[in-house]
N, C-alpha and C positions, 0 to 999 in steps of 0.2 A: 184670437178673441180672448177676452178676459172672462174666466169662468171658474167654477168650483171643481177641484180635482183632488184625488187622494195624494197623501204624502207618506212615505214609509221611512221610519227611523231605523236604519240598519243596525245601529248599536243595540237597540232593544230587541230586534228581530231574532227569534230562536231558530228560524228555518223549519218550523213544524209543517208548513205547507197548507194550513187550514184556510188561509186567505185565498190561495190559488183555487181551491175547490169552491169557496164561497163566491168568487167573482164569476158571475154567469156570462160575462162578456169576454173572458179570456185575456184580460188586460195585464194580469200579474203572473209572473213566473219565478222560479227559484234559480238564482245564479250564484255559484260558489257557496251554497248553503244559506243564502239570504234572499228574502222576498224582494222583488224589484218590479216597478211599473214598466212593463215591456213596451206597451203602446199607449201613448197618451190619448190617441183618438179612439181607443177602445174603452176608455173609462167614461162611464155615463154620469159620474159624480153623485150617484145615489148612495154609495157607501155600504153595500151589502157585505163587504169584506171587514168593516170595522168591528162589528160585534163578534166576528169569528176569531179575531186575534187575541190569544190569551196573554200577550205581553203588552197590549195597548200600544203597539208600535205603529199603528196606522191612524192618521188624522186627516182632516180636510184642510186645504189651503185655497185661497183665491189668487190666481195668477194667470198670466198669458199661457194659453195652451190651445192646441188644435181642437176644433169642434168635434163632438162625439160623432163617429161615423158608423151609424147603425148598419148600413149596407155592407161595409167591410167586416163588421163583427159577424153578421149572419153568414157571409161567405166563408169566413174562417171556421165557424162552427160546422158548416157543412163539410168542409175539407178534413176536419178532425173528428168525424163521426158524430157531429152535433153536440159535442161537449166543450169545445174550446180548449181542451186539455192536451198538451203535447203527448202525455203518456197514454192517451186514449186514441191516438191517431190510428186509422185502419191500416193494416199491413198484412199482406199474404206472404207466407213463408213456404217456399218450395223445398221439399226434402225427398231424398231417396231413402225410403223406409226399409230397414232390415226385416227379414222374416222374424215372426214372433218366436220367443224362446219356448222350448218344450214345456217348461214349468215357469209360472209367474215368479218374478223376483219377490223375495220376502221383505216385509216392512221392517225398517230399522227403528221405528218409533218406540220409545221405552216408557213413555208416561202420558197421562191425560189429566186435565185438559191441556191444550196447546195455545189457546188464544191468550194474549197478554192480559186482556181485560178480565178473563175468567180465572186464571191460575191463582191459587192462594200464595201470598207472600212467603209464608213459612212452610211450603210444601216440602215433605221430607226428601224428595228426589233432587232438591237443589244442593244438598250437602255434598261438598267435594266435587261438584259437577263441572264439566266442560259444557258451557252454555252456547247454544245456537239461537240467535235472534234473526228471524227471517221475514222478509216481506212476503205477503200472501202469494204473489205471482211467481216467485222464484222456483218453487217446486214444479210448476207447470212448464216453465221455460227451459229448465236444465234437466235433461233426461236422467242423469244418474244422481239425482238429488239425495235420495235415501242413502246410497252407498258412500257418496263423497262428502255429504254435509251432515246428515242426521246420525249416521252410524257412530256410536260411542258418545253422543251428546244428548243433553236435555234440550228440547226444542220449544221455542216460543215463537208465535207468528202474529203478525198484525199488519194493518195498512193505515197509515196516518191520514190518507186522503179520504177513505171511505168511513173509517171509524169516527172521524171528527173529534179526536181526543189527543191530548198530549201524553205520550207514554212515559215521559221522563220521571215523573213523580213515582209511578208504580215500579218502574225499573230500578230507581234509586233505592226504594225500600227493599227490593229483592236482593240487590247487590250488598246493601248494608247488613241485612239480617242473616245472610248465608255465606258459607265458605265456597265462593265461586272460584274455580281454578283458572278458567280462561273464558273469553267471549269471542265467538265468531259471528260477525254480522253479514248476512247475505241479503243484498238489495238489488233492485233492478236499475238499469241505466235510464231512468226517467226522473224528471225534476222532483216529483212528489215524494220519491223514495229518499230524497235528501232529508226530509223531515224525520224519518226513522233513524237515520244515521246521527243526525243532530241530537235527537232525544237520547240515544245511547250515550253519546259523549257528555251530555249535560248530566245524565244520571250517574255516570262514573264520577264526575266531579262532585256532585252533591252527596254521593255515598261516602266520600272520604277514603275509598279503597283504591289500591293500585292493582288493577286486574289487567293482564295482557289482553289486548283486543285487536283482532284482525278483521279487516273489511274486505269482502269479496263483492264485486259488481258484476252482474250478469246482464247481457244484452237480450233483447226480445227474441233473437234467433238462437238463444241458448249457449252463447259463448261467455266464458269468464274473461273479462277484459281488464280486471285489476285484482 
């Protein structure tokens, strides 16, 4: 049938993932750091994703496309925990838990605040820092997160899906205004976390700095896969 459907300009797309969250039908996903219309029959043509895109990369077009399939959308939402988001799919993880240690592990956090949105650009702890930028979920998925990631680093956390913001501008200001020695990015193996990685790379470019940056990808069952 001939109907209205969204069109995504991949050259403009920054991979922030905001459109993925805005699409209540689950029609959009991130592929290789770019937003993509995954299922044409999931797109209702109402355009909730358009105002969410900070790059104006999404528009409408009139063309041949499958009819909107509401029944399939509802079934997909039910299978993905009623969110339509691949990163929110329900999953049980079976583990053989070790006995608890005699004393709790010490925190390795060296500064406050930790949220990207809250931290001051010129905070003194950025001077000469090895910086950890982490997706919110990573510390819960990876058991030794404090010892392996936070120890010796200044830590910033965020979630591009839930915060509905583009971190690139704030991070670029932090990189440009401070003597950051290195950056470690810890993200989850879910599409929306690609928005955080993309924001860090854009911020590095905008800052004009050449800072070593290492990306670590963590699976939902707590394994480092990259």
